[in-house]
C-alpha positions as CSV (number, residue, x, y, z in Angstrom):
1,X,94.4,96.3,133.9
2,X,92.2,94.4,131.5
3,X,89.8,96.1,128.9
4,X,86.7,95.4,131.1
5,X,88.5,96.5,134.0
6,X,89.6,99.8,132.6
7,X,86.0,100.5,131.3
8,X,84.4,99.5,134.7
9,X,87.2,101.8,136.3
10,X,86.1,104.7,134.2
11,X,82.5,104.3,134.8
12,X,82.9,104.2,138.6
13,X,84.9,107.4,138.3
14,X,82.1,109.0,136.5
15,X,79.7,108.1,139.1
16,X,81.9,109.4,141.9
17,X,81.7,112.6,140.0
18,X,77.8,112.6,140.2
19,X,77.4,111.1,136.8
20,X,75.1,108.1,137.4
21,X,74.2,105.4,134.7
22,X,73.2,101.7,135.1
23,X,73.1,101.3,131.6
24,X,76.1,100.6,129.6
25,X,77.2,103.7,127.7
26,X,77.2,103.5,123.9
27,X,80.6,103.5,122.3
28,X,79.5,103.9,118.7
29,X,78.6,107.6,118.7
30,X,79.9,110.5,117.0
31,X,81.5,108.6,114.0
32,X,82.1,109.7,110.4
33,X,78.9,109.8,108.3
34,X,76.9,109.1,111.5
35,X,77.5,105.4,111.4
36,X,76.5,103.1,114.3
37,X,76.6,99.5,114.7
38,X,73.5,98.1,113.1
39,X,73.2,100.9,110.7
40,X,71.9,100.0,107.2
41,X,74.5,100.8,104.3
42,X,73.3,101.7,100.7
43,X,76.2,101.9,98.4
44,X,76.0,102.3,94.7
45,X,77.8,99.5,93.0
46,X,78.6,101.1,89.7
47,X,82.4,102.1,90.5
48,X,82.6,98.4,91.9
49,X,81.1,96.8,88.8
50,X,83.2,98.9,86.7
51,X,86.4,98.1,88.7
52,X,85.4,94.2,88.4
53,X,85.1,94.7,84.5
54,X,88.5,96.4,84.2
55,X,90.4,93.7,86.0
56,X,89.9,94.4,89.7
57,X,90.2,91.5,92.3
58,X,87.4,93.1,94.4
59,X,84.6,90.8,95.5
60,X,81.2,92.5,94.8
61,X,78.7,93.0,98.0
62,X,76.3,90.4,98.5
63,X,72.8,90.8,99.7
64,X,73.8,90.1,103.4
65,X,76.6,92.6,103.3
66,X,74.1,95.7,103.8
67,X,74.5,96.2,107.6
68,X,77.3,97.4,109.8
69,X,78.4,94.6,112.2
70,X,81.4,96.0,113.8
71,X,83.5,99.5,114.0
72,X,87.1,100.0,114.4
73,X,89.5,102.9,114.7
74,X,92.9,102.7,113.5
75,X,95.4,104.9,115.4
76,X,98.5,105.0,113.2
77,X,101.8,107.1,112.9
78,X,100.1,109.3,110.3
79,X,98.3,112.5,110.4
80,X,94.4,111.8,110.7
81,X,93.0,108.3,111.3
82,X,91.2,105.5,109.6
83,X,87.8,103.9,110.4
84,X,86.6,100.5,109.2
85,X,83.0,99.8,108.9
86,X,82.8,96.0,108.8
87,X,80.2,94.6,106.6
88,X,81.6,91.0,107.3
89,X,84.0,90.7,110.2
90,X,86.1,87.6,108.8
91,X,86.0,85.9,112.4
92,X,85.0,82.5,111.1
93,X,85.3,81.3,107.5
94,X,84.0,84.3,105.7
95,X,86.2,86.9,104.4
96,X,86.4,90.4,105.7
97,X,84.4,93.1,103.7
98,X,84.5,96.8,105.1
99,X,84.2,100.3,104.1
100,X,87.7,102.0,105.0
101,X,87.5,105.9,105.7
102,X,90.5,108.1,106.0
103,X,89.6,111.2,108.2
104,X,92.4,114.0,108.4
105,X,93.4,115.7,111.4
106,X,90.6,118.2,110.9
107,X,88.0,115.3,111.2
108,X,87.0,115.6,107.6
109,X,86.3,112.3,105.4
110,X,89.0,112.7,102.7
111,X,88.8,108.9,101.2
112,X,86.4,106.1,101.2
113,X,87.4,102.5,100.1
114,X,85.2,99.6,99.6
115,X,87.4,96.6,100.8
116,X,87.3,92.9,100.5
117,X,89.9,90.4,102.0
118,X,92.0,88.4,99.3
119,X,93.9,86.0,101.8
120,X,95.2,85.9,105.2
121,X,98.7,84.6,105.7
122,X,100.2,83.3,109.1
123,X,104.1,84.1,109.4
124,X,105.3,81.3,111.2
125,X,109.1,81.9,111.3
126,X,110.8,84.9,112.5
127,X,112.1,85.8,109.1
128,X,108.5,86.1,107.9
129,X,107.7,88.2,110.8
130,X,110.4,90.5,110.2
131,X,109.6,90.8,106.5
132,X,106.0,91.9,107.2
133,X,106.7,94.2,109.8
134,X,109.7,95.7,107.8
135,X,112.0,94.9,110.7
136,X,115.2,94.7,108.6
137,X,114.5,97.6,106.5
138,X,112.9,95.4,103.6
139,X,109.7,93.5,103.0
140,X,106.5,95.6,104.0
141,X,107.4,99.2,102.9
142,X,109.4,98.1,99.7
143,X,108.5,100.2,96.7
144,X,107.0,97.4,94.5
145,X,105.1,94.3,95.8
146,X,103.9,91.5,93.8
147,X,100.5,89.4,94.3
148,X,101.0,85.8,92.7
149,X,98.2,84.2,91.1
150,X,99.1,80.7,92.7
151,X,98.7,82.6,96.2
152,X,95.1,83.3,95.5
153,X,94.4,80.2,93.6
154,X,95.5,78.1,97.0
155,X,93.3,80.4,98.9
156,X,90.2,79.6,97.0
157,X,89.8,82.7,95.1
158,X,87.0,82.9,92.2
159,X,88.6,81.5,89.1
160,X,86.6,83.8,86.9
161,X,87.6,86.9,89.0
162,X,91.4,85.5,88.7
163,X,91.2,84.9,85.0
164,X,89.7,88.7,84.4
165,X,92.4,90.2,86.6
166,X,95.5,88.1,85.6
167,X,95.0,87.2,81.9
168,X,98.3,85.5,80.9
169,X,100.2,86.7,83.9
170,X,101.3,85.1,87.0
171,X,101.8,88.1,89.1
172,X,100.0,91.6,89.6
173,X,102.6,94.4,90.4
174,X,101.4,97.1,92.9
175,X,103.5,100.2,93.7
176,X,103.6,101.7,97.4
177,X,101.2,104.4,97.6
178,X,103.1,106.7,100.1
179,X,106.3,108.3,100.8
180,X,109.2,109.1,98.5
181,X,108.5,107.4,95.0
182,X,112.3,107.2,94.7
183,X,112.9,105.4,98.0
184,X,113.2,101.6,97.7
185,X,111.8,101.3,101.2
186,X,109.7,103.5,103.7
187,X,108.9,101.8,107.1
188,X,105.4,100.9,107.2
189,X,102.8,102.9,109.6
190,X,102.5,101.4,112.9
191,X,99.8,101.8,115.6
192,X,96.7,100.0,116.9
193,X,93.2,99.0,115.8
194,X,90.4,98.8,118.5
195,X,87.3,97.1,117.1
196,X,83.8,97.3,118.9
197,X,81.3,94.3,117.9
198,X,78.4,96.0,119.8
199,X,77.4,99.4,121.1
200,X,78.5,99.2,124.7
201,X,82.0,98.3,123.4
202,X,82.2,95.2,125.7
203,X,82.8,93.0,122.9
204,X,85.5,93.5,120.3
205,X,89.2,93.3,119.9
206,X,92.6,95.2,119.9
207,X,95.5,94.6,117.9
208,X,98.9,96.0,117.1
209,X,99.3,96.9,113.7
210,X,102.0,97.4,110.8
211,X,100.2,98.8,107.7
212,X,101.1,99.8,104.2
213,X,99.0,100.8,101.0
214,X,100.1,99.8,97.6
215,X,98.2,100.8,94.4
216,X,98.1,99.7,90.5
217,X,96.1,101.0,87.5
218,X,93.3,99.2,86.2
219,X,92.3,98.8,82.4
220,X,90.4,102.0,82.5
221,X,93.1,103.9,84.4
222,X,91.6,104.1,87.6
223,X,93.2,102.9,91.0
224,X,93.0,99.5,92.8
225,X,94.7,99.4,96.2
226,X,96.2,96.8,97.8
227,X,96.3,97.1,101.8
228,X,98.6,94.8,103.7
229,X,98.4,94.8,107.2
230,X,100.2,92.6,109.9
231,X,98.0,92.4,112.9
232,X,99.2,91.3,116.2
233,X,96.2,90.4,118.5
234,X,96.5,91.9,121.9
235,X,92.9,90.9,123.4
236,X,89.6,89.7,122.6
237,X,86.4,90.9,124.4
238,X,89.2,92.1,127.1
239,X,90.8,88.8,127.4
240,X,94.6,89.4,127.0
241,X,95.2,85.6,126.8
242,X,93.9,85.4,123.4
243,X,97.1,86.0,121.1
244,X,98.1,85.8,117.5
245,X,99.7,87.1,114.5
246,X,98.5,87.0,110.9
247,X,98.9,89.1,107.6
248,X,95.7,90.3,105.8
249,X,95.9,91.2,102.0
250,X,93.0,93.3,101.4
251,X,91.9,94.9,97.9
252,X,90.1,98.2,98.0
253,X,88.4,100.5,95.3
254,X,87.8,104.2,95.9
255,X,83.9,105.3,96.6
256,X,82.7,108.8,96.2
257,X,81.0,109.9,99.2
258,X,77.8,110.9,97.3
259,X,77.5,107.1,96.2
260,X,77.3,106.1,99.9
261,X,74.4,106.5,102.3
262,X,74.4,105.1,106.0
263,X,71.3,105.0,108.0
């Protein structure tokens, strides 16, 4: 059963129970911080400016990044779940920008990250795919992860940002942010992402995920996160013929909830 078929089936079942509605039912309700598609985001940028000055790779928000364009929920093999509020979806040539919220099993927001995509990698060989799913007990899930300057230069990253972040180094070293710190490998989280691009939920995508967060210390002692996510596309707008696999490298900076207003 396709995505649209499933939604139509559920709606017809509601009508049989006497719940009549000709209009599509909104799917962007009851979300953390009362966010909805089209909501205006007001974010104090001082934590991002401070992180940027201390060697972070984060891209600062642009004027056009002030509205939520899409919303997704990660259902992963962890307690609680992640939500992403996309300010730029990255479907064309632009790179993703989003707020990532971790909500615990009691539905309380415990962490907010402002995130920007660094680079997207397409694993074309079985070896690459195994490495970025942790299939052989190594790769994604290793204790250490290095991000190479040459990788970002080839992707067209801002040269001034790279100069501040890397200095004379050729690589930045991140450490896994979850699991036993003495374990050389921890299997990545697995699950799905369902993203809706408009309120009725009829447009969007669904992906299978392998996810692992890494972190490093910036010059002022604060944390910068590197979120590595292998995404296996399952459907777009309910069309299961749309398939693909890619790996997103995203940098995230913690933001206090008091610095964020969603209207």
